[in-house]
PDB file of N, CA, C and O in Angstrom:
ATOM      1  N   MET A   1       0.910  -1.201   0.006  1.00  0.00           N
ATOM      2  CA  MET A   1       0.020  -0.047   0.064  1.00  0.00           C
ATOM      3  C   MET A   1       0.851   1.225   0.016  1.00  0.00           C
ATOM      4  O   MET A   1       1.856   1.299   0.722  1.00  0.00           O
ATOM      5  N   LEU A   2       0.488   2.243  -0.782  1.00  0.00           N
ATOM      6  CA  LEU A   2       1.396   3.325  -0.867  1.00  0.00           C
ATOM      7  C   LEU A   2       1.003   4.402   0.144  1.00  0.00           C
ATOM      8  O   LEU A   2      -0.167   4.497   0.513  1.00  0.00           O
ATOM      9  N   ASP A   3       1.965   5.219   0.601  1.00  0.00           N
ATOM     10  CA  ASP A   3       1.728   6.147   1.621  1.00  0.00           C
ATOM     11  C   ASP A   3       1.317   7.513   1.048  1.00  0.00           C
ATOM     12  O   ASP A   3       1.955   8.515   1.370  1.00  0.00           O
ATOM     13  N   LEU A   4       0.314   7.580   0.243  1.00  0.00           N
ATOM     14  CA  LEU A   4      -0.170   8.699  -0.296  1.00  0.00           C
ATOM     15  C   LEU A   4      -1.150   9.448   0.306  1.00  0.00           C
ATOM     16  O   LEU A   4      -1.397  10.583  -0.104  1.00  0.00           O
ATOM     17  N   PHE A   5      -1.800   8.907   1.324  1.00  0.00           N
ATOM     18  CA  PHE A   5      -3.055   9.334   1.903  1.00  0.00           C
ATOM     19  C   PHE A   5      -2.770   9.521   3.513  1.00  0.00           C
ATOM     20  O   PHE A   5      -2.037   8.751   4.133  1.00  0.00           O
ATOM     21  N   ASP A   6      -3.363  10.510   4.040  1.00  0.00           N
ATOM     22  CA  ASP A   6      -3.086  10.758   5.482  1.00  0.00           C
ATOM     23  C   ASP A   6      -4.173   9.952   6.143  1.00  0.00           C
ATOM     24  O   ASP A   6      -5.348  10.289   5.998  1.00  0.00           O
ATOM     25  N   TYR A   7      -3.832   8.895   6.867  1.00  0.00           N
ATOM     26  CA  TYR A   7      -4.751   7.825   7.469  1.00  0.00           C
ATOM     27  C   TYR A   7      -5.306   8.341   8.524  1.00  0.00           C
ATOM     28  O   TYR A   7      -6.408   7.883   8.826  1.00  0.00           O
ATOM     29  N   ASN A   8      -4.760   9.353   9.322  1.00  0.00           N
ATOM     30  CA  ASN A   8      -5.312  10.031  10.447  1.00  0.00           C
ATOM     31  C   ASN A   8      -6.648  10.899  10.174  1.00  0.00           C
ATOM     32  O   ASN A   8      -7.619  10.950  10.930  1.00  0.00           O
ATOM     33  N   ASP A   9      -6.507  11.537   9.001  1.00  0.00           N
ATOM     34  CA  ASP A   9      -7.576  12.361   8.487  1.00  0.00           C
ATOM     35  C   ASP A   9      -7.723  12.202   7.095  1.00  0.00           C
ATOM     36  O   ASP A   9      -7.332  13.082   6.329  1.00  0.00           O
ATOM     37  N   PRO A  10      -8.362  10.941   6.611  1.00  0.00           N
ATOM     38  CA  PRO A  10      -8.540  10.685   5.225  1.00  0.00           C
ATOM     39  C   PRO A  10      -9.551  11.768   4.566  1.00  0.00           C
ATOM     40  O   PRO A  10     -10.474  12.326   5.160  1.00  0.00           O
ATOM     41  N   PRO A  11      -9.233  11.919   3.409  1.00  0.00           N
ATOM     42  CA  PRO A  11     -10.238  12.914   2.706  1.00  0.00           C
ATOM     43  C   PRO A  11     -11.622  12.108   2.411  1.00  0.00           C
ATOM     44  O   PRO A  11     -11.711  10.881   2.376  1.00  0.00           O
ATOM     45  N   ASP A  12     -12.645  12.999   2.213  1.00  0.00           N
ATOM     46  CA  ASP A  12     -13.883  12.521   1.781  1.00  0.00           C
ATOM     47  C   ASP A  12     -14.020  12.541   0.162  1.00  0.00           C
ATOM     48  O   ASP A  12     -14.806  11.865  -0.502  1.00  0.00           O
ATOM     49  N   THR A  13     -13.094  13.452  -0.297  1.00  0.00           N
ATOM     50  CA  THR A  13     -13.349  13.634  -1.844  1.00  0.00           C
ATOM     51  C   THR A  13     -11.917  13.675  -2.284  1.00  0.00           C
ATOM     52  O   THR A  13     -11.060  14.279  -1.638  1.00  0.00           O
ATOM     53  N   LEU A  14     -11.659  12.987  -3.454  1.00  0.00           N
ATOM     54  CA  LEU A  14     -10.280  12.973  -4.173  1.00  0.00           C
ATOM     55  C   LEU A  14     -10.542  13.690  -5.441  1.00  0.00           C
ATOM     56  O   LEU A  14     -11.555  13.548  -6.125  1.00  0.00           O
ATOM     57  N   TYR A  15      -9.533  14.481  -5.701  1.00  0.00           N
ATOM     58  CA  TYR A  15      -9.381  15.177  -7.136  1.00  0.00           C
ATOM     59  C   TYR A  15      -8.318  14.351  -7.825  1.00  0.00           C
ATOM     60  O   TYR A  15      -7.168  14.304  -7.389  1.00  0.00           O
ATOM     61  N   VAL A  16      -8.747  13.646  -8.996  1.00  0.00           N
ATOM     62  CA  VAL A  16      -7.673  12.915  -9.711  1.00  0.00           C
ATOM     63  C   VAL A  16      -7.738  13.417 -11.339  1.00  0.00           C
ATOM     64  O   VAL A  16      -8.717  13.853 -11.946  1.00  0.00           O
ATOM     65  N   LYS A  17      -6.514  13.228 -11.772  1.00  0.00           N
ATOM     66  CA  LYS A  17      -6.257  13.276 -13.162  1.00  0.00           C
ATOM     67  C   LYS A  17      -5.818  12.042 -13.692  1.00  0.00           C
ATOM     68  O   LYS A  17      -4.816  11.496 -13.229  1.00  0.00           O
ATOM     69  N   VAL A  18      -6.473  11.548 -14.622  1.00  0.00           N
ATOM     70  CA  VAL A  18      -6.200  10.093 -15.163  1.00  0.00           C
ATOM     71  C   VAL A  18      -5.393  10.180 -16.501  1.00  0.00           C
ATOM     72  O   VAL A  18      -5.665  10.921 -17.446  1.00  0.00           O
ATOM     73  N   THR A  19      -4.413   9.346 -16.423  1.00  0.00           N
ATOM     74  CA  THR A  19      -3.729   9.015 -17.765  1.00  0.00           C
ATOM     75  C   THR A  19      -3.930   7.578 -18.212  1.00  0.00           C
ATOM     76  O   THR A  19      -3.660   6.620 -17.488  1.00  0.00           O
ATOM     77  N   LEU A  20      -4.405   7.479 -19.410  1.00  0.00           N
ATOM     78  CA  LEU A  20      -4.868   6.128 -19.862  1.00  0.00           C
ATOM     79  C   LEU A  20      -3.688   5.503 -20.708  1.00  0.00           C
ATOM     80  O   LEU A  20      -2.734   6.118 -21.184  1.00  0.00           O
ATOM     81  N   LYS A  21      -3.956   4.149 -20.793  1.00  0.00           N
ATOM     82  CA  LYS A  21      -2.802   3.388 -21.731  1.00  0.00           C
ATOM     83  C   LYS A  21      -1.407   3.565 -21.256  1.00  0.00           C
ATOM     84  O   LYS A  21      -0.456   3.567 -22.038  1.00  0.00           O
ATOM     85  N   ALA A  22      -1.280   3.719 -19.927  1.00  0.00           N
ATOM     86  CA  ALA A  22       0.134   3.874 -19.359  1.00  0.00           C
ATOM     87  C   ALA A  22       0.723   2.469 -19.429  1.00  0.00           C
ATOM     88  O   ALA A  22       0.059   1.440 -19.557  1.00  0.00           O
ATOM     89  N   LYS A  23       2.072   2.548 -19.328  1.00  0.00           N
ATOM     90  CA  LYS A  23       2.787   1.308 -19.194  1.00  0.00           C
ATOM     91  C   LYS A  23       2.687   0.529 -17.911  1.00  0.00           C
ATOM     92  O   LYS A  23       2.875  -0.687 -17.951  1.00  0.00           O
ATOM     93  N   ALA A  24       2.416   1.113 -16.813  1.00  0.00           N
ATOM     94  CA  ALA A  24       2.160   0.413 -15.486  1.00  0.00           C
ATOM     95  C   ALA A  24       1.220   1.392 -14.744  1.00  0.00           C
ATOM     96  O   ALA A  24       1.232   2.611 -14.912  1.00  0.00           O
ATOM     97  N   GLU A  25       0.376   0.692 -13.874  1.00  0.00           N
ATOM     98  CA  GLU A  25      -0.578   1.320 -13.079  1.00  0.00           C
ATOM     99  C   GLU A  25      -0.044   1.940 -11.853  1.00  0.00           C
ATOM    100  O   GLU A  25       0.541   1.169 -11.092  1.00  0.00           O
ATOM    101  N   ARG A  26      -0.130   3.201 -11.504  1.00  0.00           N
ATOM    102  CA  ARG A  26       0.378   3.821 -10.238  1.00  0.00           C
ATOM    103  C   ARG A  26      -0.341   5.020 -10.001  1.00  0.00           C
ATOM    104  O   ARG A  26      -1.202   5.480 -10.751  1.00  0.00           O
ATOM    105  N   ILE A  27       0.085   5.557  -8.823  1.00  0.00           N
ATOM    106  CA  ILE A  27      -0.753   6.918  -8.325  1.00  0.00           C
ATOM    107  C   ILE A  27       0.468   7.887  -7.929  1.00  0.00           C
ATOM    108  O   ILE A  27       1.423   7.462  -7.279  1.00  0.00           O
ATOM    109  N   LYS A  28       0.390   8.974  -8.286  1.00  0.00           N
ATOM    110  CA  LYS A  28       1.340  10.073  -7.944  1.00  0.00           C
ATOM    111  C   LYS A  28       0.602  11.258  -7.297  1.00  0.00           C
ATOM    112  O   LYS A  28      -0.328  11.806  -7.889  1.00  0.00           O
ATOM    113  N   LYS A  29       1.032  11.665  -6.038  1.00  0.00           N
ATOM    114  CA  LYS A  29       0.443  12.735  -5.517  1.00  0.00           C
ATOM    115  C   LYS A  29       1.111  14.083  -5.616  1.00  0.00           C
ATOM    116  O   LYS A  29       2.327  14.186  -5.455  1.00  0.00           O
ATOM    117  N   GLU A  30       0.344  15.109  -5.875  1.00  0.00           N
ATOM    118  CA  GLU A  30       0.816  16.408  -6.236  1.00  0.00           C
ATOM    119  C   GLU A  30       0.032  17.481  -5.337  1.00  0.00           C
ATOM    120  O   GLU A  30      -1.193  17.399  -5.241  1.00  0.00           O
ATOM    121  N   MET A  31       0.741  18.470  -4.690  1.00  0.00           N
ATOM    122  CA  MET A  31       0.000  19.423  -3.969  1.00  0.00           C
ATOM    123  C   MET A  31      -0.304  20.638  -4.986  1.00  0.00           C
ATOM    124  O   MET A  31       0.574  21.033  -5.753  1.00  0.00           O
ATOM    125  N   ARG A  32      -1.473  21.158  -4.958  1.00  0.00           N
ATOM    126  CA  ARG A  32      -1.764  22.316  -5.864  1.00  0.00           C
ATOM    127  C   ARG A  32      -1.414  23.626  -4.965  1.00  0.00           C
ATOM    128  O   ARG A  32      -1.158  23.524  -3.766  1.00  0.00           O
ATOM    129  N   GLU A  33      -1.426  24.734  -5.586  1.00  0.00           N
ATOM    130  CA  GLU A  33      -1.090  25.895  -5.137  1.00  0.00           C
ATOM    131  C   GLU A  33      -2.064  26.324  -3.901  1.00  0.00           C
ATOM    132  O   GLU A  33      -1.664  26.948  -2.918  1.00  0.00           O
ATOM    133  N   ASP A  34      -3.366  25.904  -4.100  1.00  0.00           N
ATOM    134  CA  ASP A  34      -4.362  26.144  -2.893  1.00  0.00           C
ATOM    135  C   ASP A  34      -4.249  25.309  -1.767  1.00  0.00           C
ATOM    136  O   ASP A  34      -5.013  25.469  -0.814  1.00  0.00           O
ATOM    137  N   GLY A  35      -3.230  24.282  -1.766  1.00  0.00           N
ATOM    138  CA  GLY A  35      -3.155  23.301  -0.744  1.00  0.00           C
ATOM    139  C   GLY A  35      -3.804  22.023  -0.677  1.00  0.00           C
ATOM    140  O   GLY A  35      -3.645  21.217   0.240  1.00  0.00           O
ATOM    141  N   THR A  36      -4.644  21.842  -1.818  1.00  0.00           N
ATOM    142  CA  THR A  36      -5.401  20.681  -1.858  1.00  0.00           C
ATOM    143  C   THR A  36      -4.469  19.583  -2.699  1.00  0.00           C
ATOM    144  O   THR A  36      -3.559  19.983  -3.425  1.00  0.00           O
ATOM    145  N   ALA A  37      -4.724  18.386  -2.565  1.00  0.00           N
ATOM    146  CA  ALA A  37      -3.946  17.323  -3.189  1.00  0.00           C
ATOM    147  C   ALA A  37      -4.641  17.001  -4.503  1.00  0.00           C
ATOM    148  O   ALA A  37      -5.867  17.051  -4.604  1.00  0.00           O
ATOM    149  N   LEU A  38      -3.816  16.661  -5.532  1.00  0.00           N
ATOM    150  CA  LEU A  38      -4.257  16.200  -6.942  1.00  0.00           C
ATOM    151  C   LEU A  38      -3.509  14.804  -6.959  1.00  0.00           C
ATOM    152  O   LEU A  38      -2.300  14.655  -6.778  1.00  0.00           O
ATOM    153  N   TYR A  39      -4.359  13.890  -7.186  1.00  0.00           N
ATOM    154  CA  TYR A  39      -3.744  12.500  -7.440  1.00  0.00           C
ATOM    155  C   TYR A  39      -3.805  12.263  -8.966  1.00  0.00           C
ATOM    156  O   TYR A  39      -4.835  12.319  -9.639  1.00  0.00           O
ATOM    157  N   LYS A  40      -2.563  11.991  -9.420  1.00  0.00           N
ATOM    158  CA  LYS A  40      -2.457  11.610 -10.825  1.00  0.00           C
ATOM    159  C   LYS A  40      -2.516  10.119 -10.815  1.00  0.00           C
ATOM    160  O   LYS A  40      -1.792   9.428 -10.099  1.00  0.00           O
ATOM    161  N   ILE A  41      -3.375   9.671 -11.609  1.00  0.00           N
ATOM    162  CA  ILE A  41      -3.555   8.139 -11.569  1.00  0.00           C
ATOM    163  C   ILE A  41      -3.270   7.611 -13.085  1.00  0.00           C
ATOM    164  O   ILE A  41      -3.830   8.103 -14.064  1.00  0.00           O
ATOM    165  N   TYR A  42      -2.407   6.634 -13.147  1.00  0.00           N
ATOM    166  CA  TYR A  42      -1.980   6.188 -14.464  1.00  0.00           C
ATOM    167  C   TYR A  42      -2.487   4.572 -14.476  1.00  0.00           C
ATOM    168  O   TYR A  42      -2.098   3.715 -13.684  1.00  0.00           O
ATOM    169  N   VAL A  43      -3.396   4.389 -15.511  1.00  0.00           N
ATOM    170  CA  VAL A  43      -3.939   3.017 -15.643  1.00  0.00           C
ATOM    171  C   VAL A  43      -3.633   2.535 -17.085  1.00  0.00           C
ATOM    172  O   VAL A  43      -3.429   3.345 -17.989  1.00  0.00           O
ATOM    173  N   THR A  44      -3.608   1.175 -17.277  1.00  0.00           N
ATOM    174  CA  THR A  44      -3.181   0.656 -18.425  1.00  0.00           C
ATOM    175  C   THR A  44      -4.398   0.535 -19.383  1.00  0.00           C
ATOM    176  O   THR A  44      -4.248   0.394 -20.597  1.00  0.00           O
ATOM    177  N   ALA A  45      -5.562   0.595 -18.800  1.00  0.00           N
ATOM    178  CA  ALA A  45      -6.875   0.355 -19.494  1.00  0.00           C
ATOM    179  C   ALA A  45      -7.083   1.477 -20.544  1.00  0.00           C
ATOM    180  O   ALA A  45      -6.612   2.601 -20.377  1.00  0.00           O
ATOM    181  N   ALA A  46      -7.772   1.142 -21.578  1.00  0.00           N
ATOM    182  CA  ALA A  46      -8.173   2.024 -22.677  1.00  0.00           C
ATOM    183  C   ALA A  46      -9.639   2.624 -22.263  1.00  0.00           C
ATOM    184  O   ALA A  46     -10.350   2.025 -21.457  1.00  0.00           O
ATOM    185  N   PRO A  47     -10.021   3.814 -22.858  1.00  0.00           N
ATOM    186  CA  PRO A  47     -11.239   4.344 -22.423  1.00  0.00           C
ATOM    187  C   PRO A  47     -12.461   3.682 -23.194  1.00  0.00           C
ATOM    188  O   PRO A  47     -13.172   4.385 -23.911  1.00  0.00           O
ATOM    189  N   GLU A  48     -12.675   2.466 -23.056  1.00  0.00           N
ATOM    190  CA  GLU A  48     -13.759   1.666 -23.711  1.00  0.00           C
ATOM    191  C   GLU A  48     -14.699   1.146 -22.789  1.00  0.00           C
ATOM    192  O   GLU A  48     -14.296   0.397 -21.898  1.00  0.00           O
ATOM    193  N   ASP A  49     -15.960   1.456 -22.885  1.00  0.00           N
ATOM    194  CA  ASP A  49     -16.982   0.711 -22.125  1.00  0.00           C
ATOM    195  C   ASP A  49     -16.905   0.898 -20.691  1.00  0.00           C
ATOM    196  O   ASP A  49     -17.413   0.074 -19.930  1.00  0.00           O
ATOM    197  N   GLY A  50     -16.228   2.056 -20.223  1.00  0.00           N
ATOM    198  CA  GLY A  50     -16.088   2.295 -18.627  1.00  0.00           C
ATOM    199  C   GLY A  50     -14.879   1.498 -18.058  1.00  0.00           C
ATOM    200  O   GLY A  50     -14.651   1.519 -16.848  1.00  0.00           O
ATOM    201  N   LYS A  51     -14.095   0.790 -18.935  1.00  0.00           N
ATOM    202  CA  LYS A  51     -12.986  -0.017 -18.388  1.00  0.00           C
ATOM    203  C   LYS A  51     -12.026   0.929 -17.670  1.00  0.00           C
ATOM    204  O   LYS A  51     -11.616   0.555 -16.571  1.00  0.00           O
ATOM    205  N   ALA A  52     -11.652   1.994 -18.102  1.00  0.00           N
ATOM    206  CA  ALA A  52     -10.745   3.091 -17.439  1.00  0.00           C
ATOM    207  C   ALA A  52     -11.272   3.334 -16.127  1.00  0.00           C
ATOM    208  O   ALA A  52     -10.590   3.111 -15.127  1.00  0.00           O
ATOM    209  N   ASN A  53     -12.455   3.781 -16.067  1.00  0.00           N
ATOM    210  CA  ASN A  53     -13.037   4.286 -14.809  1.00  0.00           C
ATOM    211  C   ASN A  53     -13.055   2.977 -13.798  1.00  0.00           C
ATOM    212  O   ASN A  53     -12.866   3.170 -12.597  1.00  0.00           O
ATOM    213  N   GLU A  54     -13.250   1.837 -14.229  1.00  0.00           N
ATOM    214  CA  GLU A  54     -13.175   0.599 -13.368  1.00  0.00           C
ATOM    215  C   GLU A  54     -11.847   0.388 -12.838  1.00  0.00           C
ATOM    216  O   GLU A  54     -11.649  -0.035 -11.699  1.00  0.00           O
ATOM    217  N   ALA A  55     -10.894   0.697 -13.703  1.00  0.00           N
ATOM    218  CA  ALA A  55      -9.490   0.534 -13.355  1.00  0.00           C
ATOM    219  C   ALA A  55      -9.060   1.518 -12.459  1.00  0.00           C
ATOM    220  O   ALA A  55      -8.267   1.173 -11.583  1.00  0.00           O
ATOM    221  N   VAL A  56      -9.479   2.811 -12.521  1.00  0.00           N
ATOM    222  CA  VAL A  56      -9.244   3.839 -11.646  1.00  0.00           C
ATOM    223  C   VAL A  56      -9.788   3.530 -10.190  1.00  0.00           C
ATOM    224  O   VAL A  56      -9.056   3.673  -9.210  1.00  0.00           O
ATOM    225  N   ILE A  57     -10.998   3.134 -10.096  1.00  0.00           N
ATOM    226  CA  ILE A  57     -11.699   2.755  -8.878  1.00  0.00           C
ATOM    227  C   ILE A  57     -10.934   1.482  -8.171  1.00  0.00           C
ATOM    228  O   ILE A  57     -10.739   1.447  -6.956  1.00  0.00           O
ATOM    229  N   LYS A  58     -10.572   0.567  -8.963  1.00  0.00           N
ATOM    230  CA  LYS A  58      -9.778  -0.620  -8.488  1.00  0.00           C
ATOM    231  C   LYS A  58      -8.657  -0.129  -7.850  1.00  0.00           C
ATOM    232  O   LYS A  58      -8.464  -0.420  -6.669  1.00  0.00           O
ATOM    233  N   LEU A  59      -7.816   0.642  -8.519  1.00  0.00           N
ATOM    234  CA  LEU A  59      -6.487   0.984  -8.102  1.00  0.00           C
ATOM    235  C   LEU A  59      -6.530   1.911  -6.768  1.00  0.00           C
ATOM    236  O   LEU A  59      -5.727   1.765  -5.846  1.00  0.00           O
ATOM    237  N   LEU A  60      -7.505   2.826  -6.776  1.00  0.00           N
ATOM    238  CA  LEU A  60      -7.671   3.678  -5.577  1.00  0.00           C
ATOM    239  C   LEU A  60      -8.261   2.855  -4.413  1.00  0.00           C
ATOM    240  O   LEU A  60      -7.954   3.249  -3.288  1.00  0.00           O
ATOM    241  N   ALA A  61      -9.012   1.837  -4.501  1.00  0.00           N
ATOM    242  CA  ALA A  61      -9.599   0.973  -3.490  1.00  0.00           C
ATOM    243  C   ALA A  61      -8.416   0.255  -2.867  1.00  0.00           C
ATOM    244  O   ALA A  61      -8.180   0.332  -1.662  1.00  0.00           O
ATOM    245  N   LYS A  62      -7.645  -0.475  -3.756  1.00  0.00           N
ATOM    246  CA  LYS A  62      -6.454  -1.183  -3.306  1.00  0.00           C
ATOM    247  C   LYS A  62      -5.503  -0.357  -2.451  1.00  0.00           C
ATOM    248  O   LYS A  62      -5.042  -0.809  -1.403  1.00  0.00           O
ATOM    249  N   ASN A  63      -5.213   0.863  -2.909  1.00  0.00           N
ATOM    250  CA  ASN A  63      -4.305   1.866  -2.212  1.00  0.00           C
ATOM    251  C   ASN A  63      -4.921   2.445  -0.982  1.00  0.00           C
ATOM    252  O   ASN A  63      -4.239   2.753  -0.004  1.00  0.00           O
ATOM    253  N   LEU A  64      -6.343   2.604  -1.044  1.00  0.00           N
ATOM    254  CA  LEU A  64      -6.911   3.172   0.208  1.00  0.00           C
ATOM    255  C   LEU A  64      -7.114   2.115   1.298  1.00  0.00           C
ATOM    256  O   LEU A  64      -7.274   2.390   2.487  1.00  0.00           O
ATOM    257  N   GLY A  65      -7.092   0.916   0.798  1.00  0.00           N
ATOM    258  CA  GLY A  65      -7.566  -0.234   1.664  1.00  0.00           C
ATOM    259  C   GLY A  65      -9.179  -0.364   2.089  1.00  0.00           C
ATOM    260  O   GLY A  65      -9.619  -0.858   3.127  1.00  0.00           O
ATOM    261  N   VAL A  66      -9.925   0.219   0.990  1.00  0.00           N
ATOM    262  CA  VAL A  66     -11.355   0.171   1.146  1.00  0.00           C
ATOM    263  C   VAL A  66     -11.970  -0.798   0.070  1.00  0.00           C
ATOM    264  O   VAL A  66     -11.255  -1.328  -0.780  1.00  0.00           O
ATOM    265  N   ALA A  67     -13.255  -0.994   0.142  1.00  0.00           N
ATOM    266  CA  ALA A  67     -13.883  -1.754  -0.861  1.00  0.00           C
ATOM    267  C   ALA A  67     -14.297  -0.751  -2.117  1.00  0.00           C
ATOM    268  O   ALA A  67     -14.611   0.429  -1.963  1.00  0.00           O
ATOM    269  N   LYS A  68     -14.239  -1.447  -3.391  1.00  0.00           N
ATOM    270  CA  LYS A  68     -14.390  -0.604  -4.470  1.00  0.00           C
ATOM    271  C   LYS A  68     -15.927   0.040  -4.425  1.00  0.00           C
ATOM    272  O   LYS A  68     -16.215   1.077  -5.023  1.00  0.00           O
ATOM    273  N   SER A  69     -16.801  -0.673  -3.684  1.00  0.00           N
ATOM    274  CA  SER A  69     -18.141   0.007  -3.585  1.00  0.00           C
ATOM    275  C   SER A  69     -18.195   1.253  -2.762  1.00  0.00           C
ATOM    276  O   SER A  69     -19.205   1.957  -2.762  1.00  0.00           O
ATOM    277  N   SER A  70     -17.151   1.537  -2.073  1.00  0.00           N
ATOM    278  CA  SER A  70     -17.199   2.668  -1.256  1.00  0.00           C
ATOM    279  C   SER A  70     -16.632   3.862  -1.980  1.00  0.00           C
ATOM    280  O   SER A  70     -16.467   4.892  -1.326  1.00  0.00           O
ATOM    281  N   LEU A  71     -16.324   3.838  -3.226  1.00  0.00           N
ATOM    282  CA  LEU A  71     -15.846   4.846  -4.139  1.00  0.00           C
ATOM    283  C   LEU A  71     -16.718   5.046  -5.225  1.00  0.00           C
ATOM    284  O   LEU A  71     -17.115   4.142  -5.960  1.00  0.00           O
ATOM    285  N   THR A  72     -17.037   6.329  -5.330  1.00  0.00           N
ATOM    286  CA  THR A  72     -18.092   6.770  -6.493  1.00  0.00           C
ATOM    287  C   THR A  72     -17.509   7.867  -7.207  1.00  0.00           C
ATOM    288  O   THR A  72     -16.950   8.761  -6.572  1.00  0.00           O
ATOM    289  N   ILE A  73     -17.583   7.900  -8.558  1.00  0.00           N
ATOM    290  CA  ILE A  73     -17.134   9.012  -9.448  1.00  0.00           C
ATOM    291  C   ILE A  73     -18.364   9.945  -9.386  1.00  0.00           C
ATOM    292  O   ILE A  73     -19.454   9.605  -9.847  1.00  0.00           O
ATOM    293  N   ILE A  74     -18.142  11.111  -8.808  1.00  0.00           N
ATOM    294  CA  ILE A  74     -19.271  12.009  -8.777  1.00  0.00           C
ATOM    295  C   ILE A  74     -19.308  13.155  -9.962  1.00  0.00           C
ATOM    296  O   ILE A  74     -20.320  13.774 -10.292  1.00  0.00           O
ATOM    297  N   ARG A  75     -18.148  13.290 -10.466  1.00  0.00           N
ATOM    298  CA  ARG A  75     -17.946  14.161 -11.602  1.00  0.00           C
ATOM    299  C   ARG A  75     -16.785  13.670 -12.498  1.00  0.00           C
ATOM    300  O   ARG A  75     -15.736  13.218 -12.037  1.00  0.00           O
ATOM    301  N   GLY A  76     -17.049  13.791 -13.768  1.00  0.00           N
ATOM    302  CA  GLY A  76     -15.876  13.470 -14.777  1.00  0.00           C
ATOM    303  C   GLY A  76     -15.904  12.136 -15.392  1.00  0.00           C
ATOM    304  O   GLY A  76     -14.848  11.622 -15.757  1.00  0.00           O
ATOM    305  N   HIS A  77     -17.148  11.473 -15.549  1.00  0.00           N
ATOM    306  CA  HIS A  77     -17.299  10.177 -15.940  1.00  0.00           C
ATOM    307  C   HIS A  77     -16.533   9.928 -17.421  1.00  0.00           C
ATOM    308  O   HIS A  77     -16.008   8.860 -17.735  1.00  0.00           O
ATOM    309  N   THR A  78     -16.575  11.052 -18.209  1.00  0.00           N
ATOM    310  CA  THR A  78     -15.927  10.913 -19.531  1.00  0.00           C
ATOM    311  C   THR A  78     -14.701  11.714 -19.651  1.00  0.00           C
ATOM    312  O   THR A  78     -14.059  11.778 -20.699  1.00  0.00           O
ATOM    313  N   SER A  79     -14.393  12.301 -18.607  1.00  0.00           N
ATOM    314  CA  SER A  79     -13.184  13.284 -18.657  1.00  0.00           C
ATOM    315  C   SER A  79     -11.915  12.634 -17.866  1.00  0.00           C
ATOM    316  O   SER A  79     -12.090  11.745 -17.033  1.00  0.00           O
ATOM    317  N   ARG A  80     -10.675  13.126 -18.176  1.00  0.00           N
ATOM    318  CA  ARG A  80      -9.632  12.882 -17.531  1.00  0.00           C
ATOM    319  C   ARG A  80      -9.589  13.396 -16.209  1.00  0.00           C
ATOM    320  O   ARG A  80      -8.950  12.739 -15.386  1.00  0.00           O
ATOM    321  N   ASP A  81     -10.141  14.435 -15.849  1.00  0.00           N
ATOM    322  CA  ASP A  81     -10.214  15.130 -14.591  1.00  0.00           C
ATOM    323  C   ASP A  81     -11.504  14.673 -13.877  1.00  0.00           C
ATOM    324  O   ASP A  81     -12.612  15.014 -14.294  1.00  0.00           O
ATOM    325  N   LYS A  82     -11.328  13.878 -12.768  1.00  0.00           N
ATOM    326  CA  LYS A  82     -12.556  13.274 -11.984  1.00  0.00           C
ATOM    327  C   LYS A  82     -12.644  13.785 -10.632  1.00  0.00           C
ATOM    328  O   LYS A  82     -11.644  14.285 -10.118  1.00  0.00           O
ATOM    329  N   VAL A  83     -13.678  13.715 -10.040  1.00  0.00           N
ATOM    330  CA  VAL A  83     -13.937  13.865  -8.557  1.00  0.00           C
ATOM    331  C   VAL A  83     -14.506  12.597  -8.007  1.00  0.00           C
ATOM    332  O   VAL A  83     -15.528  12.077  -8.454  1.00  0.00           O
ATOM    333  N   ILE A  84     -13.836  12.150  -7.071  1.00  0.00           N
ATOM    334  CA  ILE A  84     -14.417  10.832  -6.492  1.00  0.00           C
ATOM    335  C   ILE A  84     -14.578  10.940  -4.903  1.00  0.00           C
ATOM    336  O   ILE A  84     -13.759  11.433  -4.127  1.00  0.00           O
ATOM    337  N   LYS A  85     -15.804  10.375  -4.596  1.00  0.00           N
ATOM    338  CA  LYS A  85     -16.366  10.481  -3.294  1.00  0.00           C
ATOM    339  C   LYS A  85     -15.988   9.195  -2.527  1.00  0.00           C
ATOM    340  O   LYS A  85     -16.156   8.116  -3.095  1.00  0.00           O
ATOM    341  N   ILE A  86     -15.501   9.236  -1.303  1.00  0.00           N
ATOM    342  CA  ILE A  86     -15.284   8.086  -0.557  1.00  0.00           C
ATOM    343  C   ILE A  86     -16.353   8.113   0.637  1.00  0.00           C
ATOM    344  O   ILE A  86     -16.533   9.018   1.452  1.00  0.00           O
ATOM    345  N   GLU A  87     -16.994   6.921   0.527  1.00  0.00           N
ATOM    346  CA  GLU A  87     -18.042   6.584   1.570  1.00  0.00           C
ATOM    347  C   GLU A  87     -17.448   5.897   2.627  1.00  0.00           C
ATOM    348  O   GLU A  87     -16.688   4.949   2.429  1.00  0.00           O
ATOM    349  N   ARG A  88     -17.801   6.391   3.962  1.00  0.00           N
ATOM    350  CA  ARG A  88     -17.235   5.490   5.198  1.00  0.00           C
ATOM    351  C   ARG A  88     -18.352   5.033   5.843  1.00  0.00           C
ATOM    352  O   ARG A  88     -18.241   4.313   6.835  1.00  0.00           O
TER     353      ARG A  88
END
């Protein structure tokens, strides 16, 4: 599990930017100027039939240590920029 998230105060919402057809799946954390975190997610899936969104949810769930069903894309289903809600 990667140490990308603050487990003492985990976020309720993640802002992500997705790169498709990457060589390997990974997550990279960057801090924006306003102090919020942007997670760059690289997945090997292509944007076909929701496969890329499924890969993003699967990778995030694995790294957060939560069930896939607790993650919901609330904005950006067809965009590279997404907002993902974490249900607890």
